[in-house]
C-alpha positions in Angstrom: -47.5 151.0 -114.0 -44.5 148.7 -114.6 -43.5 146.7 -111.6 -40.2 147.7 -110.0 -37.2 145.7 -111.4 -36.6 142.4 -109.5 -39.2 143.4 -106.9 -42.7 141.8 -106.5 -45.6 144.1 -107.2 -47.3 144.5 -103.8 -51.0 144.3 -103.9 -52.8 145.1 -100.6 -56.5 144.2 -100.4 -58.2 146.2 -97.7 -61.1 144.1 -96.5 -63.9 144.8 -94.0 -67.1 143.3 -92.8 -69.9 143.2 -95.3 -67.9 143.3 -98.5 -69.0 141.3 -101.5 -66.8 138.3 -101.7 -66.2 138.3 -105.5 -65.0 141.9 -105.3 -62.0 140.3 -103.5 -61.6 136.8 -104.9 -62.1 137.8 -108.6 -59.1 140.2 -108.8 -57.0 138.1 -106.3 -57.5 134.9 -108.6 -56.5 137.0 -111.7 -53.4 138.3 -110.0 -52.5 134.8 -108.7 -53.0 133.4 -112.2 -50.7 136.0 -113.6 -48.0 134.7 -111.3 -48.1 131.3 -113.1 -47.2 133.2 -116.2 -44.1 134.9 -114.8 -45.8 138.0 -113.2 -44.7 138.8 -109.7 -47.5 139.9 -107.6 -47.4 139.6 -103.8 -50.9 139.8 -102.3 -51.5 140.9 -98.8 -55.0 140.9 -97.3 -55.5 143.4 -94.5 -58.3 144.6 -92.2 -58.3 147.5 -89.9 -57.3 145.4 -86.9 -56.0 142.3 -88.6 -58.9 140.1 -87.8 -60.9 138.0 -90.2 -63.8 139.7 -92.0 -67.3 138.3 -92.8 -68.6 139.1 -96.3 -72.1 139.9 -97.3 -72.7 136.2 -98.2 -71.6 135.1 -94.8 -68.2 133.7 -96.0 -65.3 134.3 -93.6 -62.1 135.7 -95.1 -58.8 135.3 -93.3 -56.5 138.3 -93.1 -52.8 138.6 -93.1 -52.2 141.8 -91.2 -53.6 144.8 -89.6 -53.6 147.9 -92.1 -51.5 150.0 -89.8 -48.8 147.3 -89.6 -48.1 147.3 -93.3 -44.5 148.5 -93.6 -43.6 147.6 -97.2 -44.3 149.9 -100.1 -47.7 149.4 -101.6 -47.9 149.3 -105.4 -51.6 148.6 -105.7 -54.3 149.2 -103.0 -57.5 147.3 -103.7 -60.8 148.5 -102.1 -63.7 146.1 -102.5 -67.3 147.2 -102.1 -70.1 146.3 -99.8 -73.9 146.3 -100.6 -74.5 148.5 -97.5 -72.5 151.4 -98.7 -74.3 153.8 -96.3 -72.9 152.0 -93.4 -69.4 151.8 -95.0 -69.1 155.5 -95.6 -70.2 156.2 -92.0 -67.3 154.2 -90.7 -64.8 157.0 -89.9 -61.9 154.7 -89.0 -62.4 152.8 -92.3 -62.4 155.9 -94.3 -59.3 157.2 -92.6 -57.6 153.8 -93.3 -58.5 153.9 -96.9 -57.2 157.5 -97.2 -53.9 156.6 -95.4 -53.2 153.6 -97.5 -54.2 155.3 -100.7 -51.8 158.2 -100.1 -48.9 155.9 -99.7 -49.9 153.6 -102.6 -48.7 154.0 -106.2 -52.1 153.0 -107.5 -55.5 152.7 -105.8 -58.3 150.5 -107.2 -61.8 150.2 -106.2 -64.3 147.5 -107.1 -68.0 148.0 -107.5 -69.3 149.8 -104.4 -65.7 150.3 -103.3 -66.0 153.6 -105.0 -68.0 154.9 -102.1 -65.3 154.6 -99.3 -62.8 155.8 -101.8 -65.0 158.8 -102.7 -65.6 159.5 -99.1 -61.9 160.2 -98.5 -62.2 163.1 -101.0 -59.4 161.6 -103.2 -61.8 161.2 -106.1 -63.0 164.7 -106.1 -62.8 166.1 -109.6 -61.9 162.7 -111.1 -63.9 160.3 -113.3 -65.1 157.2 -111.5 -67.2 154.0 -112.2 -69.4 151.8 -110.0 -72.2 149.3 -110.3 -74.9 150.5 -112.6 -77.5 150.3 -109.8 -75.3 152.6 -107.6 -74.6 155.4 -110.1 -77.4 157.7 -109.0 -76.4 157.2 -105.4 -72.7 157.9 -106.0 -73.6 161.0 -108.0 -76.0 162.4 -105.4 -73.8 161.5 -102.3 -70.5 162.7 -103.9 -71.3 165.4 -106.4 -67.6 166.4 -106.8 -66.9 163.0 -108.3 -67.5 162.8 -112.1 -69.3 159.4 -112.3 -69.3 157.6 -115.6 -72.6 155.9 -115.7 -71.8 153.3 -118.3 -68.1 152.4 -118.2 -66.8 149.0 -117.0 -63.9 150.6 -115.4 -62.3 154.1 -115.4 -58.7 155.2 -115.0 -57.9 158.7 -113.8 -54.4 159.4 -112.6 -53.4 156.7 -110.1 -57.1 155.9 -109.3 -58.8 153.0 -111.2 -62.5 152.3 -110.4 -64.7 149.6 -111.8 -68.3 148.7 -112.3 -70.0 145.8 -110.5 -68.8 142.4 -109.6 -67.3 140.6 -112.6 -66.1 143.9 -114.0 -63.5 143.8 -111.3 -61.9 140.9 -113.4 -62.0 143.1 -116.5 -60.2 145.8 -114.6 -57.6 143.4 -113.2 -56.8 142.2 -116.7 -56.2 145.7 -117.6 -53.9 146.2 -114.7 -52.0 143.0 -115.4 -51.5 144.2 -119.1 -50.2 147.6 -117.7 -47.8 145.9 -115.3 -46.5 142.9 -117.3 -47.8 143.2 -120.9 -50.6 142.0 -123.1 -49.2 138.5 -123.5 -49.5 137.6 -119.8 -52.9 139.3 -119.5 -54.2 137.2 -122.4 -52.9 134.0 -120.8 -54.7 135.0 -117.6 -57.9 135.6 -119.6 -57.6 132.1 -121.1 -56.8 130.5 -117.7 -59.8 132.2 -116.1 -62.0 131.3 -119.2 -63.1 134.9 -119.6 -63.1 137.2 -122.6 -60.4 139.7 -122.9 -62.3 142.0 -125.1 -64.1 144.4 -122.7 -62.2 147.7 -122.6 -63.0 150.2 -119.9 -64.9 152.5 -122.2 -67.3 149.7 -123.2 -70.7 150.1 -121.7 -71.7 147.8 -118.7 -74.6 146.8 -120.9 -75.4 146.9 -124.6 -77.9 149.6 -125.7 -80.6 147.0 -126.1 -80.1 145.6 -122.6 -79.6 148.9 -121.0 -83.1 150.0 -122.0 -84.8 146.8 -120.6 -87.2 145.9 -119.3 -90.0 147.6 -121.2 -93.5 146.3 -121.4 -94.4 148.6 -124.4 -94.8 146.5 -127.6 -94.1 149.5 -129.8 -90.7 150.2 -128.1 -89.8 146.5 -128.3 -90.6 146.3 -132.0 -88.5 149.3 -132.8 -85.5 148.1 -130.6 -85.6 144.7 -132.3 -85.6 146.3 -135.7 -82.6 148.4 -134.9 -80.5 145.8 -133.2 -81.3 143.2 -135.8 -79.8 145.4 -138.6 -78.0 148.5 -137.4 -77.0 149.3 -141.1 -80.6 149.7 -142.2 -82.6 153.0 -142.6 -83.6 153.8 -139.1 -84.8 157.4 -139.5 -87.4 158.3 -136.9 -90.0 158.4 -139.7 -89.2 154.9 -141.0 -89.2 153.5 -137.4 -92.6 155.1 -136.6 -94.0 153.7 -139.8 -92.8 150.3 -139.1 -94.4 150.4 -135.6 -97.6 151.9 -136.9 -97.4 155.1 -134.8 -96.7 158.7 -135.4 -93.2 160.1 -134.9 -94.3 162.2 -132.0 -96.0 159.3 -130.3 -92.9 157.1 -130.8 -90.7 159.8 -129.3 -93.1 160.0 -126.3 -93.0 156.3 -125.8 -89.3 156.0 -126.0 -88.7 158.8 -123.6 -91.1 157.3 -121.2 -89.7 153.8 -121.4 -86.0 154.4 -121.8 -85.2 158.0 -120.9 -83.9 158.7 -124.3 -85.1 159.3 -127.9 -85.3 156.8 -130.6 -82.4 158.4 -132.4 -80.2 158.0 -129.3 -81.0 154.3 -129.2 -80.0 154.0 -132.9 -76.7 155.9 -132.4 -75.8 153.8 -129.4 -76.6 150.6 -131.2 -74.5 151.6 -134.2 -71.7 152.7 -131.9 -71.6 149.3 -130.3 -71.5 147.7 -133.7 -68.7 150.0 -134.8 -66.6 149.2 -131.7 -66.9 145.5 -132.4 -65.8 145.9 -136.0 -62.9 148.2 -135.1 -61.3 145.8 -132.6 -62.0 142.6 -134.6 -60.7 143.6 -138.0 -58.7 146.0 -140.1 -61.6 147.5 -142.2 -61.0 151.2 -143.0 -63.1 153.7 -141.1 -65.3 154.4 -144.1 -66.2 150.9 -144.5 -66.9 150.5 -140.7 -69.2 153.5 -141.0 -71.0 152.1 -144.0 -71.4 148.6 -142.4 -72.9 150.0 -139.2 -75.3 152.5 -140.9 -73.3 155.5 -139.5 -72.7 156.9 -143.0 -69.3 158.4 -143.4 -66.0 158.2 -141.7 -66.4 161.8 -140.4 -69.8 161.0 -139.0 -68.3 158.0 -137.3 -65.6 160.2 -135.8 -68.1 162.7 -134.5 -70.2 159.9 -132.9 -67.1 158.4 -131.1 -65.9 161.8 -129.8 -69.4 162.6 -128.6 -70.2 159.3 -126.8 -66.7 158.0 -125.9 -64.4 161.0 -126.0 -62.0 159.3 -128.4 -61.7 159.0 -132.1 -62.4 155.6 -133.9 -58.7 155.3 -134.7 -57.6 155.9 -131.0 -60.2 153.4 -129.9 -58.9 150.7 -132.2 -55.3 151.3 -131.3 -56.0 151.4 -127.5 -57.9 148.2 -127.4 -56.4 146.1 -130.1 -53.8 144.5 -127.7 -56.5 143.3 -125.4 -58.7 141.8 -128.1 -56.2 139.9 -130.3 -56.1 136.2 -129.2 
């Protein structure tokens, strides 16, 4: 969403007691950094009554204004999250304030557990949303009308942009800065903050290997290590079972018990991650990317991307190339 010509892009941070401090300071520092590279963000911190708020860590944050007193147009509303999300969604005045500000904002952003008060307004019903991986099941259960993406770092659906936990808010903010002021400024901010600008929203919060941890089962660990060490190798279920010294049926049972998925799923996700890295890092044709990651053919790679990410490999490369070229 490009900023209005000659007009600062107004970001309103709606804070409340119990929020996680990095949900506020991470994005705010990124927006402030962008201003040193010719962006024009004006940041306003607001609480319901305009008084300071105390974060979950005990840090006190000063506020600029009461939410109801904001008279200027709001380009981006930022809603941080709080560890005690149950208390947050029970605060009727807060939910009403989120709803009122969101309805008058051009873009609404939530960080981490900020998806809960935003979902409580009903504005996310029927939309995709992200939150911290520990909270995915809670968000899904409490707000079944929201299409929760369990793995994404951040999700954009219409004017609503929601992110996963804590530092993912910085990834999301870099995405917003690129939308508002272009890739060049976003890259400068990434350098300034000493963060990688290579984590697109569709990227999983964790790698396939980390997502399955912890596991105390030695057979499962052996198989995971084999796959992640060389995604291109032959990783049929039969070969994996033989390498681990168990039957294919027993391997399947162990994987399901330890990870919730089959060995084949783990292999596919590992190869998908490897393919994503190759696509954004170089110009290899799709058939070569497929061969180097063990997927097989370009068509098989295409089907894998569509099934797991909902986009083709070519679209993925085009979408995220601007945020990975340094």
